[in-house]
mmCIF file of the N, C-alpha and C atoms, coordinates in Angstrom:
data_MODEL
# 
_entry.id   MODEL 
# 
loop_
_atom_site.group_PDB 
_atom_site.id 
_atom_site.type_symbol 
_atom_site.label_atom_id 
_atom_site.label_alt_id 
_atom_site.label_comp_id 
_atom_site.label_asym_id 
_atom_site.label_entity_id 
_atom_site.label_seq_id 
_atom_site.pdbx_PDB_ins_code 
_atom_site.Cartn_x 
_atom_site.Cartn_y 
_atom_site.Cartn_z 
_atom_site.occupancy 
_atom_site.B_iso_or_equiv 
_atom_site.pdbx_formal_charge 
_atom_site.auth_seq_id 
_atom_site.auth_comp_id 
_atom_site.auth_asym_id 
_atom_site.auth_atom_id 
_atom_site.pdbx_PDB_model_num 
ATOM 1   N N  . UNK A 1 1  ? -49.919 61.851 74.384 1.00 0.00 ? 1  UNK A N  1 
ATOM 2   C CA . UNK A 1 1  ? -49.191 60.768 73.768 1.00 0.00 ? 1  UNK A CA 1 
ATOM 3   C C  . UNK A 1 1  ? -49.749 59.436 74.285 1.00 0.00 ? 1  UNK A C  1 
ATOM 4   N N  . UNK A 1 2  ? -49.986 58.437 73.387 1.00 0.00 ? 2  UNK A N  1 
ATOM 5   C CA . UNK A 1 2  ? -50.519 57.142 73.823 1.00 0.00 ? 2  UNK A CA 1 
ATOM 6   C C  . UNK A 1 2  ? -49.561 56.415 74.761 1.00 0.00 ? 2  UNK A C  1 
ATOM 7   N N  . UNK A 1 3  ? -50.130 55.660 75.659 1.00 0.00 ? 3  UNK A N  1 
ATOM 8   C CA . UNK A 1 3  ? -49.348 54.883 76.615 1.00 0.00 ? 3  UNK A CA 1 
ATOM 9   C C  . UNK A 1 3  ? -49.343 53.417 76.184 1.00 0.00 ? 3  UNK A C  1 
ATOM 10  N N  . UNK A 1 4  ? -48.188 52.769 76.286 1.00 0.00 ? 4  UNK A N  1 
ATOM 11  C CA . UNK A 1 4  ? -48.072 51.352 76.010 1.00 0.00 ? 4  UNK A CA 1 
ATOM 12  C C  . UNK A 1 4  ? -48.424 50.582 77.272 1.00 0.00 ? 4  UNK A C  1 
ATOM 13  N N  . UNK A 1 5  ? -49.342 49.640 77.149 1.00 0.00 ? 5  UNK A N  1 
ATOM 14  C CA . UNK A 1 5  ? -49.752 48.829 78.292 1.00 0.00 ? 5  UNK A CA 1 
ATOM 15  C C  . UNK A 1 5  ? -49.426 47.372 77.972 1.00 0.00 ? 5  UNK A C  1 
ATOM 16  N N  . UNK A 1 6  ? -48.601 46.750 78.776 1.00 0.00 ? 6  UNK A N  1 
ATOM 17  C CA . UNK A 1 6  ? -48.245 45.347 78.587 1.00 0.00 ? 6  UNK A CA 1 
ATOM 18  C C  . UNK A 1 6  ? -49.320 44.465 79.207 1.00 0.00 ? 6  UNK A C  1 
ATOM 19  N N  . UNK A 1 7  ? -49.790 43.495 78.438 1.00 0.00 ? 7  UNK A N  1 
ATOM 20  C CA . UNK A 1 7  ? -50.778 42.541 78.925 1.00 0.00 ? 7  UNK A CA 1 
ATOM 21  C C  . UNK A 1 7  ? -50.200 41.153 78.703 1.00 0.00 ? 7  UNK A C  1 
ATOM 22  N N  . UNK A 1 8  ? -50.054 40.386 79.756 1.00 0.00 ? 8  UNK A N  1 
ATOM 23  C CA . UNK A 1 8  ? -49.496 39.044 79.650 1.00 0.00 ? 8  UNK A CA 1 
ATOM 24  C C  . UNK A 1 8  ? -50.530 38.018 80.080 1.00 0.00 ? 8  UNK A C  1 
ATOM 25  N N  . UNK A 1 9  ? -50.554 36.907 79.350 1.00 0.00 ? 9  UNK A N  1 
ATOM 26  C CA . UNK A 1 9  ? -51.400 35.785 79.747 1.00 0.00 ? 9  UNK A CA 1 
ATOM 27  C C  . UNK A 1 9  ? -50.686 34.502 79.331 1.00 0.00 ? 9  UNK A C  1 
ATOM 28  N N  . UNK A 1 10 ? -50.586 33.576 80.253 1.00 0.00 ? 10 UNK A N  1 
ATOM 29  C CA . UNK A 1 10 ? -49.885 32.322 79.986 1.00 0.00 ? 10 UNK A CA 1 
ATOM 30  C C  . UNK A 1 10 ? -50.746 31.395 79.135 1.00 0.00 ? 10 UNK A C  1 
ATOM 31  N N  . UNK A 1 11 ? -50.069 30.544 78.387 1.00 0.00 ? 11 UNK A N  1 
ATOM 32  C CA . UNK A 1 11 ? -50.755 29.490 77.646 1.00 0.00 ? 11 UNK A CA 1 
ATOM 33  C C  . UNK A 1 11 ? -50.749 28.237 78.507 1.00 0.00 ? 11 UNK A C  1 
ATOM 34  N N  . UNK A 1 12 ? -51.853 27.542 78.507 1.00 0.00 ? 12 UNK A N  1 
ATOM 35  C CA . UNK A 1 12 ? -51.935 26.309 79.280 1.00 0.00 ? 12 UNK A CA 1 
ATOM 36  C C  . UNK A 1 12 ? -51.774 25.082 78.377 1.00 0.00 ? 12 UNK A C  1 
ATOM 37  N N  . UNK A 1 13 ? -51.348 25.317 77.125 1.00 0.00 ? 13 UNK A N  1 
ATOM 38  C CA . UNK A 1 13 ? -51.174 24.226 76.173 1.00 0.00 ? 13 UNK A CA 1 
ATOM 39  C C  . UNK A 1 13 ? -49.837 23.500 76.320 1.00 0.00 ? 13 UNK A C  1 
ATOM 40  N N  . UNK A 1 14 ? -48.912 24.068 77.078 1.00 0.00 ? 14 UNK A N  1 
ATOM 41  C CA . UNK A 1 14 ? -47.618 23.422 77.284 1.00 0.00 ? 14 UNK A CA 1 
ATOM 42  C C  . UNK A 1 14 ? -47.098 23.763 78.675 1.00 0.00 ? 14 UNK A C  1 
ATOM 43  N N  . UNK A 1 15 ? -46.168 22.977 79.201 1.00 0.00 ? 15 UNK A N  1 
ATOM 44  C CA . UNK A 1 15 ? -45.704 23.183 80.583 1.00 0.00 ? 15 UNK A CA 1 
ATOM 45  C C  . UNK A 1 15 ? -45.014 24.522 80.818 1.00 0.00 ? 15 UNK A C  1 
ATOM 46  N N  . UNK A 1 16 ? -44.394 25.085 79.765 1.00 0.00 ? 16 UNK A N  1 
ATOM 47  C CA . UNK A 1 16 ? -43.659 26.346 79.927 1.00 0.00 ? 16 UNK A CA 1 
ATOM 48  C C  . UNK A 1 16 ? -44.546 27.583 79.835 1.00 0.00 ? 16 UNK A C  1 
ATOM 49  N N  . UNK A 1 17 ? -45.743 27.432 79.303 1.00 0.00 ? 17 UNK A N  1 
ATOM 50  C CA . UNK A 1 17 ? -46.648 28.566 79.158 1.00 0.00 ? 17 UNK A CA 1 
ATOM 51  C C  . UNK A 1 17 ? -46.353 29.421 77.940 1.00 0.00 ? 17 UNK A C  1 
ATOM 52  N N  . UNK A 1 18 ? -45.549 28.916 76.990 1.00 0.00 ? 18 UNK A N  1 
ATOM 53  C CA . UNK A 1 18 ? -45.178 29.675 75.795 1.00 0.00 ? 18 UNK A CA 1 
ATOM 54  C C  . UNK A 1 18 ? -46.335 29.782 74.814 1.00 0.00 ? 18 UNK A C  1 
ATOM 55  N N  . UNK A 1 19 ? -46.332 30.860 74.065 1.00 0.00 ? 19 UNK A N  1 
ATOM 56  C CA . UNK A 1 19 ? -47.267 31.039 72.956 1.00 0.00 ? 19 UNK A CA 1 
ATOM 57  C C  . UNK A 1 19 ? -46.444 31.332 71.709 1.00 0.00 ? 19 UNK A C  1 
ATOM 58  N N  . UNK A 1 20 ? -46.877 30.802 70.579 1.00 0.00 ? 20 UNK A N  1 
ATOM 59  C CA . UNK A 1 20 ? -46.188 31.088 69.329 1.00 0.00 ? 20 UNK A CA 1 
ATOM 60  C C  . UNK A 1 20 ? -46.712 32.371 68.717 1.00 0.00 ? 20 UNK A C  1 
ATOM 61  N N  . UNK A 1 21 ? -45.797 33.132 68.115 1.00 0.00 ? 21 UNK A N  1 
ATOM 62  C CA . UNK A 1 21 ? -46.192 34.369 67.451 1.00 0.00 ? 21 UNK A CA 1 
ATOM 63  C C  . UNK A 1 21 ? -45.462 34.452 66.122 1.00 0.00 ? 21 UNK A C  1 
ATOM 64  N N  . UNK A 1 22 ? -46.192 34.401 65.037 1.00 0.00 ? 22 UNK A N  1 
ATOM 65  C CA . UNK A 1 22 ? -45.604 34.614 63.730 1.00 0.00 ? 22 UNK A CA 1 
ATOM 66  C C  . UNK A 1 22 ? -44.980 33.401 63.067 1.00 0.00 ? 22 UNK A C  1 
ATOM 67  N N  . UNK A 1 23 ? -44.864 32.282 63.744 1.00 0.00 ? 23 UNK A N  1 
ATOM 68  C CA . UNK A 1 23 ? -44.220 31.131 63.139 1.00 0.00 ? 23 UNK A CA 1 
ATOM 69  C C  . UNK A 1 23 ? -45.021 30.562 61.974 1.00 0.00 ? 23 UNK A C  1 
ATOM 70  N N  . UNK A 1 24 ? -46.321 30.713 62.008 1.00 0.00 ? 24 UNK A N  1 
ATOM 71  C CA . UNK A 1 24 ? -47.149 30.095 60.969 1.00 0.00 ? 24 UNK A CA 1 
ATOM 72  C C  . UNK A 1 24 ? -46.798 30.598 59.571 1.00 0.00 ? 24 UNK A C  1 
ATOM 73  N N  . UNK A 1 25 ? -46.296 31.795 59.466 1.00 0.00 ? 25 UNK A N  1 
ATOM 74  C CA . UNK A 1 25 ? -45.936 32.328 58.156 1.00 0.00 ? 25 UNK A CA 1 
ATOM 75  C C  . UNK A 1 25 ? -44.644 31.725 57.617 1.00 0.00 ? 25 UNK A C  1 
ATOM 76  N N  . UNK A 1 26 ? -43.821 31.152 58.463 1.00 0.00 ? 26 UNK A N  1 
ATOM 77  C CA . UNK A 1 26 ? -42.537 30.624 58.003 1.00 0.00 ? 26 UNK A CA 1 
ATOM 78  C C  . UNK A 1 26 ? -42.566 29.132 57.729 1.00 0.00 ? 26 UNK A C  1 
ATOM 79  N N  . UNK A 1 27 ? -43.580 28.422 58.165 1.00 0.00 ? 27 UNK A N  1 
ATOM 80  C CA . UNK A 1 27 ? -43.615 26.969 58.012 1.00 0.00 ? 27 UNK A CA 1 
ATOM 81  C C  . UNK A 1 27 ? -43.599 26.520 56.548 1.00 0.00 ? 27 UNK A C  1 
ATOM 82  N N  . UNK A 1 28 ? -44.355 27.132 55.623 1.00 0.00 ? 28 UNK A N  1 
ATOM 83  C CA . UNK A 1 28 ? -44.363 26.636 54.240 1.00 0.00 ? 28 UNK A CA 1 
ATOM 84  C C  . UNK A 1 28 ? -43.087 26.935 53.458 1.00 0.00 ? 28 UNK A C  1 
ATOM 85  N N  . UNK A 1 29 ? -42.282 27.866 53.926 1.00 0.00 ? 29 UNK A N  1 
ATOM 86  C CA . UNK A 1 29 ? -41.118 28.293 53.151 1.00 0.00 ? 29 UNK A CA 1 
ATOM 87  C C  . UNK A 1 29 ? -40.119 27.164 52.909 1.00 0.00 ? 29 UNK A C  1 
ATOM 88  N N  . UNK A 1 30 ? -39.674 26.408 53.938 1.00 0.00 ? 30 UNK A N  1 
ATOM 89  C CA . UNK A 1 30 ? -38.724 25.323 53.649 1.00 0.00 ? 30 UNK A CA 1 
ATOM 90  C C  . UNK A 1 30 ? -39.287 24.280 52.676 1.00 0.00 ? 30 UNK A C  1 
ATOM 91  N N  . UNK A 1 31 ? -40.572 23.992 52.775 1.00 0.00 ? 31 UNK A N  1 
ATOM 92  C CA . UNK A 1 31 ? -41.185 23.037 51.850 1.00 0.00 ? 31 UNK A CA 1 
ATOM 93  C C  . UNK A 1 31 ? -41.159 23.572 50.422 1.00 0.00 ? 31 UNK A C  1 
ATOM 94  N N  . UNK A 1 32 ? -41.455 24.844 50.254 1.00 0.00 ? 32 UNK A N  1 
ATOM 95  C CA . UNK A 1 32 ? -41.442 25.438 48.911 1.00 0.00 ? 32 UNK A CA 1 
ATOM 96  C C  . UNK A 1 32 ? -40.030 25.439 48.339 1.00 0.00 ? 32 UNK A C  1 
ATOM 97  N N  . UNK A 1 33 ? -39.038 25.724 49.165 1.00 0.00 ? 33 UNK A N  1 
ATOM 98  C CA . UNK A 1 33 ? -37.641 25.697 48.713 1.00 0.00 ? 33 UNK A CA 1 
ATOM 99  C C  . UNK A 1 33 ? -37.250 24.285 48.287 1.00 0.00 ? 33 UNK A C  1 
ATOM 100 N N  . UNK A 1 34 ? -37.677 23.278 49.057 1.00 0.00 ? 34 UNK A N  1 
ATOM 101 C CA . UNK A 1 34 ? -37.362 21.889 48.720 1.00 0.00 ? 34 UNK A CA 1 
ATOM 102 C C  . UNK A 1 34 ? -38.016 21.482 47.403 1.00 0.00 ? 34 UNK A C  1 
ATOM 103 N N  . UNK A 1 35 ? -39.268 21.868 47.199 1.00 0.00 ? 35 UNK A N  1 
ATOM 104 C CA . UNK A 1 35 ? -39.962 21.525 45.956 1.00 0.00 ? 35 UNK A CA 1 
ATOM 105 C C  . UNK A 1 35 ? -39.292 22.217 44.779 1.00 0.00 ? 35 UNK A C  1 
ATOM 106 N N  . UNK A 1 36 ? -38.956 23.486 44.943 1.00 0.00 ? 36 UNK A N  1 
ATOM 107 C CA . UNK A 1 36 ? -38.285 24.211 43.863 1.00 0.00 ? 36 UNK A CA 1 
ATOM 108 C C  . UNK A 1 36 ? -36.949 23.556 43.521 1.00 0.00 ? 36 UNK A C  1 
ATOM 109 N N  . UNK A 1 37 ? -36.193 23.166 44.536 1.00 0.00 ? 37 UNK A N  1 
ATOM 110 C CA . UNK A 1 37 ? -34.912 22.499 44.311 1.00 0.00 ? 37 UNK A CA 1 
ATOM 111 C C  . UNK A 1 37 ? -35.084 21.167 43.593 1.00 0.00 ? 37 UNK A C  1 
ATOM 112 N N  . UNK A 1 38 ? -36.090 20.403 43.981 1.00 0.00 ? 38 UNK A N  1 
ATOM 113 C CA . UNK A 1 38 ? -36.354 19.114 43.336 1.00 0.00 ? 38 UNK A CA 1 
ATOM 114 C C  . UNK A 1 38 ? -36.740 19.303 41.879 1.00 0.00 ? 38 UNK A C  1 
ATOM 115 N N  . UNK A 1 39 ? -37.567 20.310 41.604 1.00 0.00 ? 39 UNK A N  1 
ATOM 116 C CA . UNK A 1 39 ? -37.961 20.573 40.218 1.00 0.00 ? 39 UNK A CA 1 
ATOM 117 C C  . UNK A 1 39 ? -36.760 20.991 39.380 1.00 0.00 ? 39 UNK A C  1 
ATOM 118 N N  . UNK A 1 40 ? -35.897 21.816 39.941 1.00 0.00 ? 40 UNK A N  1 
ATOM 119 C CA . UNK A 1 40 ? -34.717 22.263 39.192 1.00 0.00 ? 40 UNK A CA 1 
ATOM 120 C C  . UNK A 1 40 ? -33.761 21.107 38.911 1.00 0.00 ? 40 UNK A C  1 
ATOM 121 N N  . UNK A 1 41 ? -33.669 20.156 39.830 1.00 0.00 ? 41 UNK A N  1 
ATOM 122 C CA . UNK A 1 41 ? -32.832 18.974 39.581 1.00 0.00 ? 41 UNK A CA 1 
ATOM 123 C C  . UNK A 1 41 ? -33.365 18.157 38.410 1.00 0.00 ? 41 UNK A C  1 
ATOM 124 N N  . UNK A 1 42 ? -34.659 18.241 38.166 1.00 0.00 ? 42 UNK A N  1 
ATOM 125 C CA . UNK A 1 42 ? -35.275 17.524 37.057 1.00 0.00 ? 42 UNK A CA 1 
ATOM 126 C C  . UNK A 1 42 ? -35.305 18.364 35.779 1.00 0.00 ? 42 UNK A C  1 
ATOM 127 N N  . UNK A 1 43 ? -34.650 19.518 35.790 1.00 0.00 ? 43 UNK A N  1 
ATOM 128 C CA . UNK A 1 43 ? -34.560 20.347 34.594 1.00 0.00 ? 43 UNK A CA 1 
ATOM 129 C C  . UNK A 1 43 ? -35.664 21.367 34.423 1.00 0.00 ? 43 UNK A C  1 
ATOM 130 N N  . UNK A 1 44 ? -36.517 21.507 35.422 1.00 0.00 ? 44 UNK A N  1 
ATOM 131 C CA . UNK A 1 44 ? -37.605 22.484 35.343 1.00 0.00 ? 44 UNK A CA 1 
ATOM 132 C C  . UNK A 1 44 ? -37.090 23.813 35.904 1.00 0.00 ? 44 UNK A C  1 
ATOM 133 N N  . UNK A 1 45 ? -37.196 24.878 35.113 1.00 0.00 ? 45 UNK A N  1 
ATOM 134 C CA . UNK A 1 45 ? -36.773 26.200 35.592 1.00 0.00 ? 45 UNK A CA 1 
ATOM 135 C C  . UNK A 1 45 ? -37.895 26.785 36.434 1.00 0.00 ? 45 UNK A C  1 
ATOM 136 N N  . UNK A 1 46 ? -37.962 26.323 37.673 1.00 0.00 ? 46 UNK A N  1 
ATOM 137 C CA . UNK A 1 46 ? -39.062 26.689 38.558 1.00 0.00 ? 46 UNK A CA 1 
ATOM 138 C C  . UNK A 1 46 ? -38.715 27.920 39.378 1.00 0.00 ? 46 UNK A C  1 
ATOM 139 N N  . UNK A 1 47 ? -39.709 28.749 39.590 1.00 0.00 ? 47 UNK A N  1 
ATOM 140 C CA . UNK A 1 47 ? -39.598 29.884 40.502 1.00 0.00 ? 47 UNK A CA 1 
ATOM 141 C C  . UNK A 1 47 ? -40.919 29.974 41.255 1.00 0.00 ? 47 UNK A C  1 
ATOM 142 N N  . UNK A 1 48 ? -40.941 29.403 42.430 1.00 0.00 ? 48 UNK A N  1 
ATOM 143 C CA . UNK A 1 48 ? -42.166 29.442 43.239 1.00 0.00 ? 48 UNK A CA 1 
ATOM 144 C C  . UNK A 1 48 ? -42.317 30.829 43.829 1.00 0.00 ? 48 UNK A C  1 
ATOM 145 N N  . UNK A 1 49 ? -43.406 31.482 43.509 1.00 0.00 ? 49 UNK A N  1 
ATOM 146 C CA . UNK A 1 49 ? -43.597 32.862 43.949 1.00 0.00 ? 49 UNK A CA 1 
ATOM 147 C C  . UNK A 1 49 ? -44.813 33.058 44.840 1.00 0.00 ? 49 UNK A C  1 
ATOM 148 N N  . UNK A 1 50 ? -45.578 31.983 45.065 1.00 0.00 ? 50 UNK A N  1 
ATOM 149 C CA . UNK A 1 50 ? -46.747 32.135 45.927 1.00 0.00 ? 50 UNK A CA 1 
ATOM 150 C C  . UNK A 1 50 ? -47.062 30.826 46.639 1.00 0.00 ? 50 UNK A C  1 
ATOM 151 N N  . UNK A 1 51 ? -47.644 30.959 47.792 1.00 0.00 ? 51 UNK A N  1 
ATOM 152 C CA . UNK A 1 51 ? -48.094 29.810 48.559 1.00 0.00 ? 51 UNK A CA 1 
ATOM 153 C C  . UNK A 1 51 ? -49.581 30.023 48.851 1.00 0.00 ? 51 UNK A C  1 
ATOM 154 N N  . UNK A 1 52 ? -50.361 29.004 49.078 1.00 0.00 ? 52 UNK A N  1 
ATOM 155 C CA . UNK A 1 52 ? -49.959 27.629 49.327 1.00 0.00 ? 52 UNK A CA 1 
ATOM 156 C C  . UNK A 1 52 ? -49.525 26.931 48.044 1.00 0.00 ? 52 UNK A C  1 
ATOM 157 N N  . UNK A 1 53 ? -48.656 25.975 48.214 1.00 0.00 ? 53 UNK A N  1 
ATOM 158 C CA . UNK A 1 53 ? -48.149 25.187 47.112 1.00 0.00 ? 53 UNK A CA 1 
ATOM 159 C C  . UNK A 1 53 ? -49.141 24.059 46.844 1.00 0.00 ? 53 UNK A C  1 
ATOM 160 N N  . UNK A 1 54 ? -49.864 24.173 45.756 1.00 0.00 ? 54 UNK A N  1 
ATOM 161 C CA . UNK A 1 54 ? -50.894 23.183 45.424 1.00 0.00 ? 54 UNK A CA 1 
ATOM 162 C C  . UNK A 1 54 ? -50.396 22.283 44.299 1.00 0.00 ? 54 UNK A C  1 
ATOM 163 N N  . UNK A 1 55 ? -50.971 21.094 44.162 1.00 0.00 ? 55 UNK A N  1 
ATOM 164 C CA . UNK A 1 55 ? -50.588 20.222 43.053 1.00 0.00 ? 55 UNK A CA 1 
ATOM 165 C C  . UNK A 1 55 ? -50.753 20.904 41.686 1.00 0.00 ? 55 UNK A C  1 
ATOM 166 N N  . UNK A 1 56 ? -51.803 21.689 41.554 1.00 0.00 ? 56 UNK A N  1 
ATOM 167 C CA . UNK A 1 56 ? -52.031 22.401 40.286 1.00 0.00 ? 56 UNK A CA 1 
ATOM 168 C C  . UNK A 1 56 ? -50.887 23.372 39.977 1.00 0.00 ? 56 UNK A C  1 
ATOM 169 N N  . UNK A 1 57 ? -50.417 24.085 40.984 1.00 0.00 ? 57 UNK A N  1 
ATOM 170 C CA . UNK A 1 57 ? -49.301 25.024 40.761 1.00 0.00 ? 57 UNK A CA 1 
ATOM 171 C C  . UNK A 1 57 ? -48.023 24.286 40.393 1.00 0.00 ? 57 UNK A C  1 
ATOM 172 N N  . UNK A 1 58 ? -47.772 23.146 41.033 1.00 0.00 ? 58 UNK A N  1 
ATOM 173 C CA . UNK A 1 58 ? -46.582 22.360 40.699 1.00 0.00 ? 58 UNK A CA 1 
ATOM 174 C C  . UNK A 1 58 ? -46.680 21.856 39.272 1.00 0.00 ? 58 UNK A C  1 
ATOM 175 N N  . UNK A 1 59 ? -47.841 21.332 38.879 1.00 0.00 ? 59 UNK A N  1 
ATOM 176 C CA . UNK A 1 59 ? -48.024 20.871 37.498 1.00 0.00 ? 59 UNK A CA 1 
ATOM 177 C C  . UNK A 1 59 ? -47.847 22.004 36.507 1.00 0.00 ? 59 UNK A C  1 
ATOM 178 N N  . UNK A 1 60 ? -48.340 23.187 36.816 1.00 0.00 ? 60 UNK A N  1 
ATOM 179 C CA . UNK A 1 60 ? -48.168 24.333 35.924 1.00 0.00 ? 60 UNK A CA 1 
ATOM 180 C C  . UNK A 1 60 ? -46.691 24.696 35.772 1.00 0.00 ? 60 UNK A C  1 
ATOM 181 N N  . UNK A 1 61 ? -45.924 24.575 36.854 1.00 0.00 ? 61 UNK A N  1 
ATOM 182 C CA . UNK A 1 61 ? -44.488 24.830 36.777 1.00 0.00 ? 61 UNK A CA 1 
ATOM 183 C C  . UNK A 1 61 ? -43.803 23.795 35.880 1.00 0.00 ? 61 UNK A C  1 
ATOM 184 N N  . UNK A 1 62 ? -44.192 22.540 36.045 1.00 0.00 ? 62 UNK A N  1 
ATOM 185 C CA . UNK A 1 62 ? -43.595 21.473 35.246 1.00 0.00 ? 62 UNK A CA 1 
ATOM 186 C C  . UNK A 1 62 ? -43.921 21.654 33.762 1.00 0.00 ? 62 UNK A C  1 
ATOM 187 N N  . UNK A 1 63 ? -45.158 22.044 33.501 1.00 0.00 ? 63 UNK A N  1 
ATOM 188 C CA . UNK A 1 63 ? -45.594 22.230 32.103 1.00 0.00 ? 63 UNK A CA 1 
ATOM 189 C C  . UNK A 1 63 ? -45.026 23.496 31.481 1.00 0.00 ? 63 UNK A C  1 
ATOM 190 N N  . UNK A 1 64 ? -44.552 24.426 32.313 1.00 0.00 ? 64 UNK A N  1 
ATOM 191 C CA . UNK A 1 64 ? -43.977 25.675 31.820 1.00 0.00 ? 64 UNK A CA 1 
ATOM 192 C C  . UNK A 1 64 ? -45.018 26.699 31.614 1.00 0.00 ? 64 UNK A C  1 
# 
């Protein structure tokens, strides 16, 4: 049976030594929700289904 080996290494980028794990995938989500909400307030039936959110994708949503 495989053995789990813990390996720790501190980050020197901040005083606490913390490292981020997985946050990068969640950063665009609030922005996409805000854009979708703004479009819906303007009468656009928007459903953002993919990121990155580019100007071309927003224009395509507006145009239908």
